C-alpha positions as a Markdown table, in Angstrom:
| # | Residue | x | y | z |
|---|---|---|---|---|
| 1 | Unk | 0.0 | 0.0 | 0.0 |
| 2 | Unk | 2.8 | 2.4 | 0.9 |
| 3 | Unk | 4.6 | 1.6 | -2.4 |
| 4 | Unk | 1.4 | 2.4 | -4.3 |
| 5 | Unk | 1.0 | 5.7 | -2.5 |
| 6 | Unk | 4.6 | 6.5 | -3.3 |
| 7 | Unk | 4.1 | 5.7 | -7.0 |
| 8 | Unk | 1.0 | 7.8 | -7.1 |
| 9 | Unk | 2.8 | 10.8 | -5.5 |
| 10 | Unk | 5.6 | 10.4 | -8.0 |
| 11 | Unk | 3.1 | 10.3 | -10.9 |
| 12 | Unk | 1.4 | 13.5 | -9.6 |
| 13 | Unk | 4.8 | 15.3 | -9.5 |
| 14 | Unk | 5.6 | 14.2 | -13.0 |
| 15 | Unk | 2.2 | 15.4 | -14.3 |
| 16 | Unk | 2.8 | 18.8 | -12.5 |
| 17 | Unk | 6.3 | 19.1 | -14.0 |
| 18 | Unk | 5.0 | 18.3 | -17.5 |
| 19 | Unk | 2.2 | 20.8 | -17.1 |
| 20 | Unk | 4.6 | 23.6 | -16.0 |
| 21 | Unk | 6.9 | 22.8 | -19.0 |
| 22 | Unk | 4.0 | 22.8 | -21.4 |
| 23 | Unk | 2.6 | 26.0 | -20.0 |
| 24 | Unk | 6.0 | 27.7 | -20.3 |
| 25 | Unk | 6.3 | 26.5 | -23.9 |
| 26 | Unk | 2.9 | 27.8 | -24.8 |
| 27 | Unk | 3.7 | 31.1 | -23.1 |
| 28 | Unk | 7.0 | 31.4 | -25.0 |
| 29 | Unk | 5.2 | 30.6 | -28.3 |
| 30 | Unk | 2.7 | 33.4 | -27.7 |
| 31 | Unk | 5.4 | 35.9 | -26.9 |
| 32 | Unk | 7.5 | 34.8 | -29.8 |
| 33 | Unk | 4.4 | 35.2 | -32.1 |
| 34 | Unk | 3.8 | 38.7 | -30.7 |
| 35 | Unk | 7.3 | 39.8 | -31.4 |
| 36 | Unk | 7.3 | 38.2 | -34.8 |
| 37 | Unk | 4.2 | 40.3 | -35.6 |
| 38 | Unk | 6.1 | 43.3 | -34.5 |
| 39 | Unk | 9.1 | 42.4 | -36.7 |
| 40 | Unk | 6.9 | 41.9 | -39.8 |
| 41 | Unk | 5.4 | 45.3 | -39.4 |
| 42 | Unk | 8.7 | 47.1 | -39.0 |
| 43 | Unk | 11.2 | 48.2 | -41.7 |
| 44 | Unk | 14.7 | 47.4 | -40.4 |
| 45 | Unk | 17.4 | 48.9 | -42.7 |
| 46 | Unk | 20.2 | 48.1 | -40.3 |
| 47 | Unk | 19.2 | 44.5 | -39.6 |
| 48 | Unk | 19.0 | 45.0 | -35.9 |
| 49 | Unk | 16.2 | 42.4 | -35.8 |
| 50 | Unk | 18.3 | 39.8 | -37.7 |
| 51 | Unk | 18.5 | 37.5 | -34.7 |
| 52 | Unk | 14.7 | 37.3 | -34.3 |
| 53 | Unk | 14.5 | 33.9 | -35.9 |
| 54 | Unk | 10.9 | 32.7 | -36.3 |
| 55 | Unk | 12.0 | 29.1 | -36.3 |
| 56 | Unk | 13.0 | 29.4 | -32.6 |
| 57 | Unk | 10.3 | 28.6 | -30.0 |
| 58 | Unk | 11.9 | 30.8 | -27.3 |
| 59 | Unk | 12.5 | 34.5 | -28.1 |
| 60 | Unk | 14.8 | 34.8 | -25.1 |
| 61 | Unk | 17.9 | 34.2 | -27.3 |
| 62 | Unk | 17.1 | 37.1 | -29.6 |
| 63 | Unk | 19.2 | 40.3 | -29.4 |
| 64 | Unk | 17.4 | 43.3 | -27.8 |
| 65 | Unk | 15.1 | 41.0 | -25.9 |
| 66 | Unk | 15.5 | 40.2 | -22.2 |
| 67 | Unk | 13.7 | 37.5 | -20.3 |
| 68 | Unk | 13.3 | 36.5 | -16.7 |
| 69 | Unk | 14.2 | 33.2 | -15.1 |
| 70 | Unk | 10.8 | 31.8 | -16.3 |
| 71 | Unk | 11.7 | 32.6 | -20.0 |
| 72 | Unk | 9.1 | 35.3 | -20.2 |
| 73 | Unk | 10.0 | 38.6 | -22.0 |
| 74 | Unk | 10.5 | 41.5 | -19.6 |
| 75 | Unk | 12.4 | 44.0 | -21.8 |
| 76 | Unk | 12.4 | 45.0 | -25.5 |
| 77 | Unk | 15.2 | 47.5 | -26.1 |
| 78 | Unk | 15.0 | 48.9 | -29.7 |
| 79 | Unk | 15.9 | 52.6 | -29.1 |
| 80 | Unk | 17.7 | 54.5 | -31.9 |
| 81 | Unk | 17.5 | 51.5 | -34.2 |
| 82 | Unk | 16.4 | 53.4 | -37.4 |
| 83 | Unk | 13.1 | 51.4 | -37.4 |
| 84 | Unk | 10.0 | 52.5 | -39.2 |
| 85 | Unk | 6.5 | 51.0 | -39.7 |
| 86 | Unk | 3.9 | 50.5 | -37.0 |
| 87 | Unk | 3.6 | 49.2 | -33.5 |
| 88 | Unk | 1.3 | 46.2 | -33.6 |
| 89 | Unk | -1.5 | 45.4 | -31.0 |
| 90 | Unk | 0.1 | 42.0 | -30.4 |
| 91 | Unk | 2.7 | 43.6 | -28.2 |
| 92 | Unk | 0.0 | 43.8 | -25.6 |
| 93 | Unk | 0.3 | 40.0 | -25.2 |
| 94 | Unk | 3.7 | 40.3 | -23.5 |
| 95 | Unk | 2.1 | 40.1 | -20.1 |
| 96 | Unk | 5.3 | 40.3 | -18.0 |
| 97 | Unk | 6.9 | 43.1 | -20.0 |
| 98 | Unk | 8.4 | 45.8 | -17.8 |
| 99 | Unk | 10.3 | 48.0 | -20.3 |
| 100 | Unk | 9.3 | 48.9 | -23.8 |
| 101 | Unk | 12.0 | 51.1 | -25.3 |
| 102 | Unk | 11.3 | 52.2 | -28.9 |
| 103 | Unk | 12.5 | 55.8 | -28.7 |
| 104 | Unk | 14.4 | 57.5 | -31.5 |
| 105 | Unk | 13.0 | 55.7 | -34.5 |
| 106 | Unk | 10.5 | 56.6 | -37.2 |
| 107 | Unk | 7.6 | 54.4 | -36.1 |
| 108 | Unk | 4.2 | 55.9 | -37.2 |
| 109 | Unk | 0.5 | 55.2 | -36.8 |
| 110 | Unk | -1.5 | 55.0 | -33.6 |
| 111 | Unk | -0.3 | 53.8 | -30.2 |
| 112 | Unk | -2.3 | 50.5 | -29.8 |
| 113 | Unk | -4.8 | 50.6 | -27.0 |
| 114 | Unk | -3.7 | 47.0 | -26.3 |
| 115 | Unk | -0.7 | 48.4 | -24.5 |
| 116 | Unk | -3.0 | 48.9 | -21.6 |
| 117 | Unk | -2.8 | 45.1 | -21.1 |
| 118 | Unk | 0.8 | 45.3 | -20.0 |
| 119 | Unk | 0.0 | 45.4 | -16.3 |
| 120 | Unk | 3.7 | 45.0 | -15.3 |
| 121 | Unk | 5.0 | 47.8 | -17.5 |
| 122 | Unk | 7.3 | 50.2 | -15.6 |
| 123 | Unk | 8.7 | 52.2 | -18.5 |
| 124 | Unk | 7.1 | 53.1 | -21.8 |
| 125 | Unk | 9.5 | 55.2 | -24.0 |
| 126 | Unk | 8.1 | 56.0 | -27.4 |
| 127 | Unk | 9.5 | 59.5 | -27.8 |
| 128 | Unk | 11.1 | 60.8 | -30.9 |
| 129 | Unk | 9.0 | 58.9 | -33.4 |
| 130 | Unk | 6.1 | 59.7 | -35.7 |
| 131 | Unk | 3.1 | 58.3 | -33.7 |
| 132 | Unk | -0.2 | 60.0 | -34.4 |
| 133 | Unk | -3.7 | 59.9 | -33.1 |
| 134 | Unk | -4.8 | 60.1 | -29.5 |
| 135 | Unk | -3.1 | 58.9 | -26.4 |
| 136 | Unk | -5.0 | 55.7 | -25.5 |
| 137 | Unk | -7.2 | 56.0 | -22.5 |
| 138 | Unk | -6.2 | 52.4 | -21.6 |
| 139 | Unk | -2.7 | 53.5 | -20.5 |
| 140 | Unk | -4.4 | 54.5 | -17.3 |
| 141 | Unk | -4.6 | 50.9 | -16.4 |
| 142 | Unk | -0.8 | 50.6 | -16.2 |
| 143 | Unk | -0.6 | 51.0 | -12.4 |
| 144 | Unk | 3.1 | 50.1 | -12.1 |
| 145 | Unk | 4.1 | 52.6 | -14.8 |
| 146 | Unk | 6.9 | 55.0 | -13.6 |
| 147 | Unk | 8.2 | 56.5 | -16.8 |
| 148 | Unk | 5.9 | 57.6 | -19.6 |
| 149 | Unk | 7.7 | 59.5 | -22.4 |
| 150 | Unk | 5.7 | 60.2 | -25.5 |
| 151 | Unk | 7.2 | 63.5 | -26.4 |
| 152 | Unk | 8.2 | 64.6 | -30.0 |
| 153 | Unk | 5.5 | 62.7 | -31.9 |
| 154 | Unk | 2.4 | 63.9 | -33.7 |
| 155 | Unk | -0.1 | 62.8 | -31.0 |
| 156 | Unk | -3.4 | 64.7 | -31.0 |
| 157 | Unk | -6.5 | 65.1 | -28.8 |
| 158 | Unk | -6.5 | 65.7 | -25.0 |
| 159 | Unk | -4.6 | 64.1 | -22.2 |
| 160 | Unk | -6.6 | 61.2 | -20.9 |
| 161 | Unk | -8.0 | 61.7 | -17.4 |
| 162 | Unk | -7.2 | 58.0 | -16.8 |
| 163 | Unk | -3.5 | 58.9 | -16.6 |
| 164 | Unk | -4.1 | 60.7 | -13.3 |
| 165 | Unk | -4.9 | 57.4 | -11.7 |
| 166 | Unk | -1.3 | 56.1 | -12.2 |
| 167 | Unk | 0.1 | 56.8 | -8.7 |
| 168 | Unk | 3.5 | 55.3 | -9.4 |
| 169 | Unk | 4.3 | 57.8 | -12.2 |
| 170 | Unk | 7.6 | 59.6 | -11.7 |
| 171 | Unk | 8.4 | 61.0 | -15.1 |
| 172 | Unk | 5.8 | 62.1 | -17.7 |
| 173 | Unk | 6.8 | 63.9 | -20.9 |
| 174 | Unk | 4.1 | 64.7 | -23.5 |
| 175 | Unk | 5.8 | 67.7 | -25.0 |
| 176 | Unk | 6.1 | 68.6 | -28.7 |
| 177 | Unk | 2.9 | 66.9 | -29.8 |
| 178 | Unk | -0.4 | 68.3 | -31.1 |
| 179 | Unk | -2.3 | 67.9 | -27.9 |
| 180 | Unk | -5.2 | 70.2 | -27.0 |
| 181 | Unk | -7.3 | 71.0 | -24.0 |
| 182 | Unk | -6.3 | 71.5 | -20.3 |
| 183 | Unk | -3.6 | 69.7 | -18.4 |
| 184 | Unk | -5.4 | 67.6 | -15.6 |
| 185 | Unk | -4.7 | 68.8 | -12.1 |
| 186 | Unk | -6.3 | 66.1 | -10.1 |
| 187 | Unk | -5.3 | 62.6 | -8.9 |
| 188 | Unk | -1.6 | 61.9 | -9.3 |
| 189 | Unk | -1.2 | 65.0 | -11.5 |
| 190 | Unk | -1.9 | 67.2 | -8.4 |
| 191 | Unk | 1.4 | 65.9 | -6.9 |
| 192 | Unk | 3.5 | 67.2 | -9.8 |
| 193 | Unk | 5.9 | 69.8 | -8.6 |
| 194 | Unk | 9.1 | 71.3 | -10.1 |
| 195 | Unk | 11.1 | 69.4 | -7.6 |
| 196 | Unk | 9.6 | 66.0 | -7.8 |
| 197 | Unk | 8.3 | 66.1 | -11.5 |
| 198 | Unk | 10.5 | 68.6 | -13.3 |
| 199 | Unk | 9.9 | 67.1 | -16.7 |
| 200 | Unk | 6.2 | 67.4 | -16.5 |
| 201 | Unk | 6.1 | 70.8 | -14.8 |
| 202 | Unk | 8.6 | 72.4 | -17.2 |
| 203 | Unk | 7.5 | 70.9 | -20.5 |
| 204 | Unk | 3.7 | 70.8 | -20.1 |
| 205 | Unk | 3.5 | 74.3 | -18.8 |
| 206 | Unk | 5.3 | 75.9 | -21.8 |
| 207 | Unk | 2.9 | 78.0 | -23.9 |
| 208 | Unk | 2.2 | 76.5 | -27.3 |
| 209 | Unk | 2.4 | 72.8 | -26.3 |
| 210 | Unk | -1.2 | 72.7 | -25.3 |
| 211 | Unk | -4.1 | 75.0 | -26.2 |
| 212 | Unk | -5.5 | 75.6 | -22.7 |
């Protein structure tokens, strides 16, 4: 009887291990698919995405991609890479992503509302690109976001009130866009001071940036 119980326990552990490995593989596949979609929609004249091999299951071996110990993508670093094209909604499937660095390129089109699904995101740097359209209201769901830099694009519309709910926000730069309307002064925005939030205070208060 004890032997049967031991065998049963061993079988349960084996099933658990197989389940964990299978789940990790599925997760890696989903993240790899999301990044492959991004690559397909970007023009890459300098071949910085050459290592993004679609035949590999795990994207953690790709250059400019960083993963955690669970082989889940936590960083995408593609700043100043001479990329153009569009940012695809599938990036919102990178559930454990903490840093999305795409600054200093020529990426155009809208900022996908799907980025609001990146609940672990701490830094979103899309500045110095050609993004257009409104700032997605869904970015207000990024409660862990500390750095939001969307400056030097062609974004239009008003600043979403949802951004005032991000209490972790330390740096916010929306300057040099085509934004209109007032700058919110409630929620987390009420804490912005020249000492604690110099970028927001100095750049959002310059006349001509916003029509208030």
